[in-house]
TORLOMI-446200 format. One record per residue (C-alpha): z, x, y; residue in one letter; residue number from 1. Coordinates in pm, 1 decimal, m for minus. Each point is the difference from the previous one (the first is absolute). Layout:
N
((Z X Y) 'a' NUM)
...
***
This chain:
229
((m2338.0 5858.8 17927.7) 'm' 1)
((318.1 m213.9 m60.7) 'k' 2)
((m100.2 m233.4 271.7) 'n' 3)
((m344.2 m58.4 m162.2) 'n' 4)
((157.3 m64.9 m335.9) 't' 5)
((245.5 m259.4 163.8) 'e' 6)
((m280.2 m166.2 178.3) 'n' 7)
((m204.0 m34.5 m318.7) 'k' 8)
((306.6 m134.2 m180.2) 't' 9)
((47.3 m264.3 270.3) 'm' 10)
((m365.1 m90.4 1.5) 'e' 11)
((2.7 m47.1 m362.9) 'h' 12)
((319.1 m225.7 15.7) 'k' 13)
((m176.9 m213.7 262.4) 'e' 14)
((m313.2 m39.5 m200.6) 'k' 15)
((218.2 m100.8 m300.1) 'r' 16)
((193.6 m238.7 215.8) 'y' 17)
((m324.8 m171.2 110.5) 'l' 18)
((m129.7 m11.0 m347.1) 'e' 19)
((299.7 m184.7 m104.2) 'v' 20)
((m45.5 m244.7 266.4) 'i' 21)
((m371.5 m66.4 m96.3) 'k' 22)
((108.5 m33.8 m367.2) 'e' 23)
((285.3 m245.8 72.8) 'i' 24)
((m250.2 m200.1 190.6) 'n' 25)
((m227.6 m2.9 m302.8) 'q' 26)
((287.2 m129.7 m219.0) 'i' 27)
((65.2 m274.1 252.8) 'i' 28)
((m379.5 m98.8 m36.0) 'h' 29)
((m4.8 40.1 m385.6) 'n' 30)
((317.6 m189.2 m57.4) 'd' 31)
((m87.5 m282.6 250.0) 'r' 32)
((317.0 44.8 183.4) 'l' 33)
((51.2 m198.3 330.5) 'k' 34)
((264.6 m43.3 268.6) 's' 35)
((339.7 m55.6 m179.5) 'g' 36)
((m125.1 168.3 m329.0) 's' 37)
((224.4 263.3 m162.8) 'k' 38)
((m137.9 358.1 m12.1) 'l' 39)
((13.4 196.1 m323.9) 'p' 40)
((328.2 210.7 m27.1) 's' 41)
((m4.6 356.7 138.0) 'e' 42)
((4.2 131.8 m358.5) 'r' 43)
((m288.1 m226.4 m103.6) 'e' 44)
((m193.1 110.6 303.6) 'l' 45)
((50.2 366.4 m75.6) 's' 46)
((m108.1 m58.8 m357.2) 'd' 47)
((m311.5 m197.8 86.9) 'r' 48)
((m108.9 240.7 274.6) 'l' 49)
((117.7 308.7 m186.8) 'q' 50)
((180.7 142.8 299.4) 'v' 51)
((355.0 126.4 73.3) 'g' 52)
((248.1 m283.7 84.1) 'r' 53)
((57.1 185.6 320.2) 's' 54)
((m336.5 m62.4 104.0) 's' 55)
((14.0 m368.9 m79.5) 'v' 56)
((348.6 m12.1 184.3) 'r' 57)
((m160.5 146.2 303.0) 'e' 58)
((m283.6 m243.1 12.3) 'a' 59)
((221.1 m299.2 m49.1) 'l' 60)
((232.9 128.7 266.1) 'r' 61)
((m273.7 31.6 247.0) 'a' 62)
((m117.7 m380.3 m68.3) 'l' 63)
((362.1 m122.2 18.3) 'e' 64)
((36.9 171.8 339.3) 'l' 65)
((m314.9 m185.1 107.2) 'l' 66)
((172.4 m316.0 m103.5) 'e' 67)
((m285.6 m83.7 m242.2) 'l' 68)
((226.5 0.0 m324.8) 'i' 69)
((371.7 m57.2 m50.9) 'e' 70)
((244.6 121.8 m257.4) 't' 71)
((259.8 m252.2 m148.5) 'r' 72)
((300.6 151.3 m125.4) 'r' 73)
((m22.6 m61.0 m371.6) 'g' 74)
((m323.8 m199.7 15.4) 'g' 75)
((m272.8 260.9 71.2) 'g' 76)
((m258.7 48.0 267.2) 't' 77)
((m214.5 m291.2 141.9) 'f' 78)
((m291.4 m32.3 231.7) 'i' 79)
((152.7 m163.7 324.2) 'k' 80)
((m95.4 m363.1 43.7) 'q' 81)
((m117.0 57.3 351.8) 'a' 82)
((m185.2 322.7 m59.9) 'g' 83)
((m238.1 m51.8 m291.8) 'g' 84)
((m298.1 12.2 201.3) 'r' 85)
((126.5 274.0 224.3) 'r' 86)
((92.5 211.5 m302.5) 'l' 87)
((m378.3 16.3 m104.9) 'v' 88)
((m93.8 85.6 369.0) 'e' 89)
((256.9 275.3 12.6) 'i' 90)
((m105.6 138.4 m330.4) 'i' 91)
((m354.7 m16.0 114.1) 'a' 92)
((95.8 219.9 309.8) 's' 93)
((132.5 266.3 m232.1) 'f' 94)
((m329.3 m8.3 m199.4) 'i' 95)
((m184.3 40.0 315.2) 'l' 96)
((169.6 336.4 50.9) 'k' 97)
((m282.6 116.9 m245.6) 'd' 98)
((m306.9 112.3 200.7) 'e' 99)
((m267.0 m129.8 m235.7) 'k' 100)
((177.8 m343.3 7.5) 'a' 101)
((m3.7 m9.1 381.9) 'r' 102)
((m357.0 100.3 0.1) 'e' 103)
((m102.5 m272.2 m261.8) 'd' 104)
((197.1 m256.8 213.6) 'l' 105)
((m187.6 96.8 325.9) 'a' 106)
((m331.4 m7.3 m177.6) 'e' 107)
((61.5 m346.8 m159.3) 't' 108)
((133.1 m136.1 330.9) 'r' 109)
((m320.1 121.0 182.4) 'k' 110)
((m215.4 m168.2 m264.7) 'i' 111)
((184.0 m328.5 21.7) 'v' 112)
((27.9 m11.4 390.0) 'e' 113)
((m364.6 98.2 60.0) 'i' 114)
((m127.5 m294.0 m223.7) 'e' 115)
((233.0 m223.7 157.9) 'a' 116)
((m100.7 70.8 351.2) 'v' 117)
((m366.1 m46.9 m105.0) 'r' 118)
((80.7 m345.0 m149.1) 'l' 119)
((207.2 m75.8 314.9) 'a' 120)
((m310.7 46.3 225.6) 'c' 121)
((m158.9 m277.3 m209.7) 'i' 122)
((273.6 m226.3 m68.5) 'r' 123)
((254.4 25.8 280.4) 'a' 124)
((59.4 m308.2 213.1) 's' 125)
((m1.6 18.2 385.1) 'd' 126)
((374.0 m91.7 m12.6) 'e' 127)
((68.8 295.0 m242.5) 'e' 128)
((m172.9 236.0 240.2) 'i' 129)
((195.8 m122.9 294.9) 'l' 130)
((316.6 61.1 m206.9) 'n' 131)
((m115.3 357.0 m60.6) 'l' 132)
((m22.8 43.0 379.7) 'e' 133)
((334.9 m120.6 50.1) 'e' 134)
((127.1 245.0 m248.9) 'l' 135)
((m184.9 278.2 199.9) 'l' 136)
((179.8 m119.7 310.4) 'k' 137)
((333.2 48.3 m174.4) 'a' 138)
((m103.4 324.3 m137.5) 'y' 139)
((m97.9 133.7 363.5) 'q' 140)
((347.3 m143.9 145.6) 'q' 141)
((177.3 223.5 m262.8) 'k' 142)
((m202.3 304.5 97.9) 'v' 143)
((27.6 m64.5 364.9) 'd' 144)
((389.9 m11.7 m36.4) 's' 145)
((m7.0 328.7 m211.7) 's' 146)
((121.6 m190.1 m310.5) 'q' 147)
((m166.8 62.9 m352.3) 'l' 148)
((m238.2 m300.0 m83.1) 'p' 149)
((82.2 27.5 m374.8) 't' 150)
((36.0 m364.0 m55.3) 'e' 151)
((m297.7 m89.4 216.4) 'e' 152)
((m216.2 272.3 m165.8) 'd' 153)
((94.8 m176.0 m357.0) 'y' 154)
((m65.0 m359.8 139.7) 'l' 155)
((m335.5 106.1 148.6) 'f' 156)
((m128.7 135.7 m354.0) 'h' 157)
((162.6 m296.5 m182.7) 'k' 158)
((m183.9 m253.2 225.3) 'a' 159)
((m328.7 172.4 m74.2) 'i' 160)
((53.7 m35.1 m378.3) 'l' 161)
((87.4 m371.5 45.7) 'k' 162)
((m321.1 m49.2 206.2) 'm' 163)
((m204.0 122.3 m286.8) 's' 164)
((112.4 m327.2 m188.5) 'h' 165)
((20.0 182.6 m317.9) 'n' 166)
((335.8 m57.3 m130.2) 's' 167)
((m24.5 272.0 m277.2) 'l' 168)
((m85.2 267.5 249.9) 'l' 169)
((300.1 m98.5 203.2) 'h' 170)
((258.9 m3.3 m292.3) 'h' 171)
((m159.1 359.9 m106.6) 'i' 172)
((57.3 121.6 358.3) 'w' 173)
((357.1 m108.1 53.9) 'i' 174)
((174.0 247.9 m243.6) 'p' 175)
((m236.1 275.4 109.4) 'l' 176)
((136.9 m20.0 340.6) 'v' 177)
((364.3 m102.1 m61.6) 'e' 178)
((41.3 319.9 m203.2) 'y' 179)
((m127.8 211.6 291.0) 's' 180)
((169.7 m155.2 297.8) 'k' 181)
((219.2 310.3 47.6) 't' 182)
((m317.3 203.5 2.7) 'a' 183)
((m159.3 m221.4 268.3) 'l' 184)
((312.2 40.0 223.2) 'e' 185)
((m24.0 366.0 m33.7) 'e' 186)
((m363.3 m16.0 76.3) 's' 187)
((61.9 m180.2 325.5) 'l' 188)
((257.7 240.1 97.4) 'r' 189)
((m246.2 277.0 43.1) 'r' 190)
((m78.4 87.8 370.9) 'r' 191)
((m217.8 m246.0 157.0) 'n' 192)
((m81.0 m185.3 m312.2) 'r' 193)
((121.0 m343.6 102.3) 'p' 194)
((m249.2 18.0 296.8) 'v' 195)
((m282.1 116.2 m203.8) 'i' 196)
((79.4 m237.7 m285.3) 's' 197)
((m14.0 m291.9 242.3) 'y' 198)
((m343.0 105.5 138.2) 'k' 199)
((m121.3 4.0 m369.7) 'e' 200)
((144.6 m335.5 m63.3) 'h' 201)
((m167.3 m130.1 306.0) 'l' 202)
((m344.4 135.1 m131.1) 'q' 203)
((48.4 m175.9 m323.1) 'i' 204)
((90.9 m320.5 165.0) 'y' 205)
((m308.4 13.9 229.4) 'e' 206)
((m238.0 80.9 m294.0) 'a' 207)
((166.3 m289.5 m197.5) 'l' 208)
((m19.6 m242.9 288.1) 'k' 209)
((m373.9 67.2 42.2) 'n' 210)
((m52.4 m37.3 m366.2) 'r' 211)
((m149.6 373.1 m32.4) 'k' 212)
((93.9 37.2 m371.0) 'e' 213)
((m122.0 366.5 m35.5) 'k' 214)
((156.9 106.8 325.2) 'e' 215)
((332.9 m151.2 m77.1) 'a' 216)
((4.1 182.6 m334.7) 'a' 217)
((m78.3 330.7 155.0) 'v' 218)
((263.3 m62.6 253.3) 'c' 219)
((282.4 m82.6 m241.1) 'l' 220)
((m100.0 290.6 m234.7) 'q' 221)
((38.3 237.8 296.6) 'h' 222)
((344.0 m157.9 89.2) 'h' 223)
((121.4 17.2 m353.5) 'l' 224)
((m94.9 368.5 m29.3) 'e' 225)
((157.9 96.3 336.5) 'n' 226)
((324.9 m194.4 m102.0) 's' 227)
((49.5 211.5 m307.3) 'a' 228)
((320.7 199.7 27.6) 'f' 229)
***
């Protein structure tokens, strides 16, 4: 009984900690803070978020350990110059611990990529398709040497978005995938997944090369569903 109580207490603390991270992110957005900007003080954050100072202190300590913020003695806490963009990305990874947020992200990515591959079948140049083939070869080399093709996987999908020749779709897609790169790597670590994933990429490529819009969309949807971790 004691262990159950302790577990619930730890779970509550973890949820509170993640909530504080999310709320600090909202403050950064609302206050339009950038790299080099000073964060509100620990006391001000506690008052604004209506949480204990210990929860705020824990969240700030984590961000500092990640080298995303820095505390200057007598000066306050600042977003690090080199880490402004990374701060947003790391905070997003905390947000994505929420199951509903992960589901929404996966659903949105699927919508964007399927539309992109349809457009790519119509708009891609022969040179772009040749480039996609080269990316596949690099992917296969990683698989054959028992290495995780995480970067090759990312570049393959990125190429398809660029081949759609729709810059808005491309810009929407970038943060969706940047925030889930860790999940991609975890997915590829599953037994035989790199080999299967390569074959799925090959099917997408063949359909795109032959300008088979419907087939390319079906293959891509199948691949994204299988890639979910």
